[in-house]
Every structure is written in C-alpha cells, then in structure tokens.
KERO-412039 format. One record per atom (N, C-alpha, C): residue in three letters; x, y, z. Coordinates in steps of 0.02 Angstrom, whole numbers, plus 50000, padded with zeros to 5 digits. Each point is the difference from the previous one (the first is absolute). Example, Ala and Ser with C-alpha at 12.3 -4.5 7.8 and 13.67 -1.06 7.14 Angstrom:
<drenvos>
ala506604971650390 ala499555005950000 ala500455006050000 ser499825005349964 ser500425005950003 ser499615005550037 
</drenvos>
This chain:
<drenvos>
met527235151750934 met499434999650019 met500115001450052 leu500554996350051 leu499985000150067 leu500175007350010 asn500465005350004 asn500105007650018 asn499145000250019 arg499775000349973 arg499194998850015 arg499594999350098 val500284993750015 val499844998450033 val500605002450084 ile500415000149997 ile500435004250012 ile499545000950077 ser500034998650071 ser499595005550045 ser500375004350018 ser500025007549998 ser500215004050051 ser499585001650062 asn499624996350012 asn499824999450089 asn500624997750053 val500575002850006 val500484997250031 val500165002050050 ala500214997250055 ala500005000750057 ala500614998950028 phe500385005250045 phe500704997850034 phe499814999050065 val500294997350052 val500045000150052 val500865001950005 thr499944997950091 thr501295000550031 thr499834991850004 gly500354999050020 gly500604993650020 gly499625001050093 glu499745005050024 glu499834998550061 glu499115002150013 thr500055000349912 thr499054999250054 thr499774993150005 leu499635000350030 leu499534993750045 leu499434994249935 ile500364995650002 ile499904995749983 ile499065000049998 arg499645001150039 arg499395001850032 arg499795006749924 asp500185007550037 asp500095004049954 asp500004998149909 val500394996349983 val500104998349954 val499324997849949 val499914993650041 val499154995049991 val499465006949990 val500065004250061 val499505005949982 val499995003149940 leu500575001749978 leu500145005149915 leu499754996049939 met500304993550022 met499854996849947 met499185001049981 thr499634998050064 thr499375000049992 thr499935004449986 glu499985007250018 glu499665003349997 glu500335001149933 arg500284997749964 arg500445004849930 arg499644994449936 asn499624993850032 asn499854997149965 asn500465000149955 ile500894995450029 ile500494998949947 ile500164993350036 ser500914997249961 ser500114993750002 ser500574998750030 ser500205005249991 ser500465000550042 ser500425007150012 val500575001850037 val499995007750009 val501044999750026 leu500375006649940 leu500604999950009 leu500465001850083 val500354995750010 val500445002850059 val500585006050002 lys499815005650009 lys500735004349984 lys500275000550079 asn500945003349976 asn500185002750046 asn500105008049999 glu500205001850063 glu500075006849995 glu500225004149954 ala500414999249961 ala500275002949943 ala499424998249931 glu499414996550005 glu499445001949949 glu500484993849938 glu500484993450057 glu500044995249949 glu499274995450027 ile500004993849922 ile499634995450025 ile500474992850028 ile499615001350059 ile500434993050004 ile499864993050023 gly499274998349975 gly499534997050019 gly499194998849980 ile499754995749995 ile499495001049989 ile499224991350016 ile499695003650047 ile499594995050001 ile499505000649958 thr499644991850029 thr499444999649937 thr499514994550036 glu499504998549974 glu499494996950049 glu500364988949992 arg500255000549966 arg500294992350005 arg500475003550074 asp500385004750004 asp500514999950059 asp499724999950060 ile499225004750007 ile499674999050053 ile499674993450030 val499824996249948 val499724995150024 val500344990750013 gln500705004749944 gln500374992550046 gln500605001750036 lys500275005349982 lys500805002650060 lys499635001450069 phe499355003849976 phe499625003350093 phe499714992550026 thr499954995949962 thr499354993850012 thr500844996150068 leu500194998849963 leu500774998350030 leu500375001850046 leu499995005350019 leu500185004550060 leu499864996550052 asp500314997250044 asp499874996750035 asp500325002850090 val499345005050001 val499995005850030 val499405002550029 ser499765002250056 ser499185003950016 ser500015004549978 asp500605005450002 asp499825005549971 asp500125002549935 lys499734997049949 lys500104999049939 lys500025007149963 leu499325000950036 leu499945007249963 leu500215006150011 thr500474999750079 thr500395005549994 thr500774999749979 arg500204995349965 arg500404998649954 arg500195006049971 met500465001249963 met500135006449989 met500194997649928 ser499955001849931 ser499634997049925 ser500854997249980 asn500495001550022 asn500484998449955 asn500184990150028 val499604999150049 val499954991150021 val500004998449931 ile499345002149971 ile499674996849938 ile500005002049928 met500425005249992 met500134999749930 met500514999749981 ser499664999749942 ser500464995349917 ser500805005849993 arg500464995449998 arg500605006049944 arg500314992749990 pro500375005749928 pro500015005649992 pro499285000649956 val499985004749985 val499415003549969 val500104996749922 val499704996349932 val500295001149937 val499465003449981 phe500515005649962 phe499515004549966 phe499984999649928 val499595001249974 val499794999849920 val499975008749965 arg500535001249943 arg499685006449988 arg499375001649941 leu499935005149985 leu499585000749956 leu499784996249931 asp500795001449987 asp500294995449936 asp500154996349984 asp499904993950103 asp499964994749976 asp499594996949990 ile499095002849997 ile499534997849988 ile499814998349930 pro499644993649946 pro499724992850073 pro500734995950006 asn500154997949945 asn500234992850022 asn500775001650070 gly500215004050029 gly500575000450029 gly499714995950045 val499005002850025 val499834998250066 val499754992549989 ile499724999449932 ile499834990350021 ile500644998650015 asp500505001849967 asp500714996749998 asp500114997650068 leu500145007250051 leu500074999350072 leu499704993550019 his499395002649990 his499294995250043 his500294992750008 leu499845001049922 leu500224991149984 leu500554995250068 arg500595005649960 arg500714999850032 arg499974999950064 met500065003150051 met499885000950087 met499285001050025 lys499574998049982 lys499154996150022 lys499995007450038 ile500245006949972 ile499625008450043 ile499385001649952 arg499495001350028 arg499375003450005 arg499845004550005 his500635005650039 his499765007449976 his500735002449989 phe499925007049969 phe500475001349967 phe500135009549984 pro500125000950062 pro499955008649988 pro500515002749946 val499705006549976 val500035001549921 val500505004750010 leu500285002449976 leu500815007349988 leu499985000849929 ser500025007950040 ser499795002949940 ser500755005049983 ala500664996750050 ala500665000749996 ala500474996150050 ala500544998749961 ala500114995550031 ala500285000650094 glu499905003750038 glu500415000650036 glu499134996450052 pro500154997050044 pro499444998750041 pro499885004250065 ile499615003749974 ile499755004550039 ile499015001049991 val499675001550056 val499225004250012 val500265005049950 ala500325005049981 ala499715004049949 ala499734994649941 asn500624995549969 asn500074996949926 asn499444995150008 val499584996950054 val499504994749990 val499315002049928 ala500084997549966 ala499245002849966 ala499474997650029 gly500174992850035 gly499264994650009 gly500264993650014 ile499534997850007 ile500154991050005 ile499524994649958 leu500544995749991 leu499704994249925 leu499964995550040 ser499324996350008 ser500014994950046 ser499764994849941 ile500184990850014 ile499834997349956 ile499264994449967 thr499735006750068 thr499334999550001 thr499555001549910 asp500665009950026 asp499735004449942 asp499814995949923 ile500744999050007 ile500454994649918 ile499224996749981 ala499684994150065 ala499554996149968 ala499355001749983 arg499705006350055 arg499305002849976 arg500305004149920 ser500825002349995 ser499595005149943 ser500044992749951 phe500424995850004 phe499754994249949 phe499294997949984 leu499694996750060 leu499054999650004 leu499825005149948 ala500145008150031 ala499715004849946 ala500145001049950 ala500464996349973 ala500495001249938 ala499504992049971 arg499784997050027 arg499344995349941 arg499585002650021 gly499785005050010 gly499225002450007 gly499614997750060 his500024998950072 his500095000050048 his500235000750047 asp499705001850066 asp499845004250067 asp500204994450030 ser500374999850050 ser500384995650057 ser499354998750031 asn499735005749998 asn499494998650082 asn499184993850002 pro500174996250024 pro499584992549978 pro499575000950004 ala499765004450035 ala498945002250005 ala499845002249916 leu500575002649975 leu499885001949932 leu499814991749941 ala499325002849962 ala499974994049940 ala500564996249977 pro499794993949976 pro500724994349966 pro500015000549942 leu500895001150017 leu500415001749911 leu499714993549952 ala500015005549965 ala499554994749928 ala500454996649990 ala500194994949985 ala500644997349971 ala500014999949913 ala499394996749980 ala499755000049937 ala500005003549967 asp499865009150016 asp500165004249982 asp500635002249992 leu500584997950028 leu500644999649996 leu500324994249974 gly499694994949951 gly499934996649966 gly500304993150034 his499964999750067 his500354994750023 his499284995950066 ala500564992450015 ala499694997750021 ala500134999850076 pro499334999750062 pro500695001950055 pro500474997150007 arg500275004950054 arg500794996450049 arg499584994850016 gln500624994050030 gln499644994150050 gln500185001850086 leu499834999350022 leu500385000150093 leu499474991450025 leu500354998350041 leu499874995650044 leu500155002050089 ile499394998750040 ile499685003350058 ile500154991750061 leu500515002050021 leu500004996950066 leu499865005750068 ala499454997450028 ala499665001150070 ala499504999650020 lys499885004250071 lys499394995550037 lys499715002449950 pro499404997250014 pro499265001149933 pro499845010250006 ala499835002850044 ala500045007550024 ala500335002649976 ser500634998449995 ser500515005549966 ser500154996049933 ala499994995349972 ala500004995949926 ala499415005549983 gly499265000850005 gly499695003549984 gly500095005649971 phe500325005250094 phe500355006249982 phe500145001949937 phe500794994949994 phe500844999749980 phe499584999849901 ser499254994849987 ser499735000649933 ser499945003449987 ser499375007150024 ser499815003950004 ser500095003649956 leu500895002850056 leu500265004949977 leu500304998149933 phe500534996749971 phe500104998149953 phe499644998349933 thr499244997050021 thr499795002549959 thr499675003149956 arg500135005250035 arg499975009749972 arg500205001049965 leu500914994850015 leu500615000149975 leu499945001649907 gly499524992150006 gly500024998749914 gly500114992250026 tyr500314997850061 tyr500184994650013 tyr499624992150002 asn499854997249964 asn499654991850029 asn500234993850042 thr499815003850079 thr500384994550030 thr499654995350012 gln500424996150036 gln499554993050026 gln500254995950079 ile499635002950040 ile500074996350079 ile499844993149995 leu500854999650034 leu500294993749990 leu499584995150077 ala499574995949994 ala499524996650039 ala500184995449999 glu500704994449966 glu500014993050028 glu501105003449968 pro500285003650042 pro500595001550005 pro500694993449929 ser499824997150045 ser500584993149970 ser499984996249953 val499215001649975 val499974995649940 val499905008549949 gln499765002749995 gln500215007849966 gln500425000249993 leu500455002350055 leu500735004049966 leu500334992949962 gly500094994250038 gly500034994249955 gly500005001349931 ala499445000749983 ala499765002349926 ala500215005649949 glu500635002250056 glu500265008249983 glu500894996949950 arg499964995050008 arg500774998350026 arg500085003449899 gln499804998249929 gln500155001949951 gln500115007449990 gln499605003550012 gln499575008449994 gln499765001250056 pro500505003250049 pro499565000950069 pro500105010749992 arg499094997850031 arg500065008149990 arg500015002650100 pro500205005649970 pro499985005850066 pro499714998750056 leu500244997250040 leu499725001050072 leu499845001150056 leu499465003850054 leu500005002650057 leu500034997450056 phe500404999450025 phe499544994450075 phe500015005850076 asp499615000950001 asp499975002850067 asp500104994850077 met500364999950013 met500284998650079 met499714999850073 asp499325001949995 asp499685000750048 asp499234998750002 gly500174995950080 gly499104996350018 gly500224993949990 phe500454996749972 phe500494991250010 phe499744998350068 glu500094993149986 glu500324996150051 glu500885001250006 thr500285000150069 thr500614998349947 thr500104994249995 gln499904993649984 gln500194995649937 gln499595001149970 glu499665002250002 glu499655000049897 glu500635004149967 leu500065007750073 leu500255002549930 leu500975000049993 arg500164995750064 arg500554996249965 arg500074994449936 asn499364996949981 asn499934995849975 asn499815004049945 leu499915005449991 leu499885005949954 leu500545004849948 ile500534996950041 ile500545005750012 ile500654994949947 lys499684993450009 lys500414996949998 lys499904997449900 met499465002249988 met499504999549952 met500305006549958 thr499845002650025 thr500575008249977 thr500355000049970 lys500614999650026 lys500574998349991 lys500124996049940 gln499914996450000 gln500164998649959 gln499404999749917 tyr499765005650008 tyr499475001149928 tyr500435008649975 arg500114996449912 arg500345002649989 arg499945005449941 gly499375004250005 gly499575003949987 gly500275007750045 ala499875004749995 ala499775007250048 ala499784996250043 leu500265005050071 leu499744998850055 leu499965007350032 ile499575001950051 ile499725004650008 ile499884997950086 leu500245001550042 leu499704997050068 leu499705005650026 ala499804998050054 ala499695007250050 ala499614998350075 thr500195004150041 thr500004998550065 thr499865007250029 ser499544999250096 ser500095002150019 ser500535001950059 asn500544992949987 asn500535000750041 asn500785001549973 pro500105007050041 pro500765000949973 pro500454995350033 gln500014997250025 gln500724994250029 gln499644993349933 ile499754998649973 ile499724996149944 ile500435004349938 val499815006149988 val500115006149944 val501014997050002 gln500315002750056 gln500664999150051 gln500134991449954 leu499714996050029 leu500334993349989 leu499934999049905 phe499675002649962 phe499814997249939 phe500545002649961 lys500035008350004 lys500225002249953 lys500784998849988 arg500454996650034 arg500515000149978 arg499924994549971 his499654993949978 his499904993149970 his499705003049943 leu499655004549989 leu499735000549944 leu500294999549941 asp499995000249946 asp500225001749913 asp499995006449966 pro500365006050014 pro499435005149987 pro499945000049924 thr500054995749956 thr499674999649921 thr499604999549991 his499504993350074 his499275000249980 his499704999050070 gln500335000250061 gln499475002750049 gln500225004250070 asp499425002250016 asp499965005050050 asp499744997650044 ile499835005250053 ile499754998150063 ile499815006750008 phe499415001650040 phe499695005650036 phe499995001250070 met499705007550011 met499525000050069 met499265003449963 lys499564994950038 lys499405002849995 lys499535006850030 pro499705003549955 pro499744999849926 pro500584999449983 ile499994997649915 ile500545000449979 ile499505004049927 asp500725003149991 asp499915004149925 asp499794994949949 ile499345000049970 ile499804998049933 ile500465005449952 ser499765004149978 ser500445001849920 ser500744998750006 tyr500654999650071 tyr500384998850022 tyr500054993949951 val499574992950031 val500064992149989 val499604998449904 asp499735008350009 asp499684996749934 asp500905001949928 trp500335003950020 trp500495004249964 trp500604992149979 leu499914997550095 leu500884996450004 leu499864991249950 ile499335002250015 ile499484992649931 ile500334999749942 thr499595008049972 thr499965001049923 thr500745005449977 his500465000850055 his500355004549947 his500714997550031 lys499974998850070 lys500774998650040 lys499964992149951 trp499704996850036 trp499824990849985 trp499855000449925 his499865005249973 his499524997349923 his499654994350003 tyr499264999550027 tyr499384996250002 tyr499535002449952 pro500065001149910 pro500095004449987 pro499024997149974 met499395003249984 met499424998849989 met499974995849922 leu499774991449990 leu499925001249947 leu499705003749943 glu500124997649951 glu499955005049959 glu499184997149975 lys499475004149967 lys499534996449995 lys500224997149962 gly499344996549998 gly499904991849972 gly500654995249978 ala500554999850044 ala500354995650028 ala499944994750033 lys500194993250015 lys499974994950014 lys500034999150075 thr499984999850050 thr500014999850075 thr500634994450000 pro500435003050024 pro500644996350019 pro499754992250020 pro500444995349967 pro499924993150016 pro500224997250055 arg499344996450044 arg499914999550086 arg500144991049973 ala500325000150097 ala500304993949988 ala499214994750045 ser499984993249963 ser499484997950005 ser500084997750080 
</drenvos>
C-alpha cells in the first residue's frame, strides 16, 4: 500500500544554495522537503519544513535568508530501501522521530538512486484512504456507523474560535469532540479513562496558560499540544513522553494527528454497541 504513496516530486539543492532559494523552490514545487547533494552527487543532507520553521527561527542573525542551506540541513540522512516498506518506515519513525524518508532503489545514496520521498504525512493519509475517507476536511464526514463503530473521542482545550475550528475538522474525521469549558473540573473527571486531548496553547494570558500547562502535565491520556510559537515547541519537545504526547507548530497536519491517535497511540474507535468506557464521577 505504501509503495503507491512515495512521492516522485523530489528536489535537490547543494549545501551552498541560499535558504531563500530553498524556500522559493519548496513553495513552487509544493513539497515539504529537499535533498542536499555534493559535487559527487551524493546525498549529504535533507531540509524539511520543520528545519526551516525551527532552525531558521533560532538563527540569531539579520541575514537569515542569505545564509547557505548547510546551516539548517539535517544530517545524517536516514534512507529507506524499497524493500523496507512499510514496516521499516514505521519502525524508524517511532524510534527516531523522523518524518521524511528518501527512498533508494539501490544501496548507494546518490541522486541517481533516489526513487522518491516518503513522509509520515503520506503514510497517515494512506491509512485514511484505506478507511474509505479522504483527508480533505472539506469533504463529507466519515460515516462511523457504516464502519460498525462509534466515533472516536477527543477533548479540545482552546480559546473559543480555535476550539470551534478544531472541533469542525475532527468531527469530519469521525470524532466525537468535546470542548472543555471548565478544564479543571472536566479534566478531573477523566482520571479513570482519559480521552485524547488537543490543547491549543495560543491566545491565553500568561498566568492562565501556566495554570493550564500544570493541569495538562498531570494528564494521563494522549496529549497533543499546538502553538504558533517555535520557542514553545523547543521548550516542550524534550520533556514530552513520545509514547502518548507530542507538540506541533501550527498549522498542524490533522491527518498526521489522526494517525498518531489511532495507530501510534492506539486509541481505536469503540466497537458498535460497546459501552462507553467508565468515567469518574
């Protein structure tokens, strides 16, 4: 199945290519990564959207865009072979937290052997397609009853405008969403069977945000944090438990979050007719 979602839209740059030109290339080609090669046509690095957002933001210089791509590229590159798919890719992602994998048709990591790029987002979308649902949230909602299941559950902690936005997106993916109007009370009721929680950290006053962070740090269920502040991402990333927690720069990839919840963190849909998990009173 995953062989069909390998992207052949691969772009190459050199270590001397300006960051500005990398950004333009990724925008024009509508791609989320580029491979960096040397004069011998060997692949020596990779630059992803995450590298640009996080490493570029942290560059404390005024001429960021005119710095060379080797400043922000990731290395060493983790390749996969065509015969490693699918199990090898999933295992590498879970162990190394890598999201983009150049696929080689032969052992030597050179330009001529690059068959394409496989991203975890591609994998997530392929799982959604296998469920009979396109990842485009503008399409009709997934009919959970047709699959013999009740909807997945998702709690949303966010300012009203963002909460409504996320609720709409996840409802279309077949989730039963609940917006937390009184977080301290409602999260306390989740102790016995905590449901996945999406926490949009933007828009809160400093003290309110600190109180909410204390609350969510004690949360035992799956936790997805979202923010538009790259410094918050850097601060939290190292302290989160990858077995059931992650943090994302906005806009977040909804299909990838769905894959995390349902496949990596194993929150299945409830079987049709099954009782809702017991809730603490």
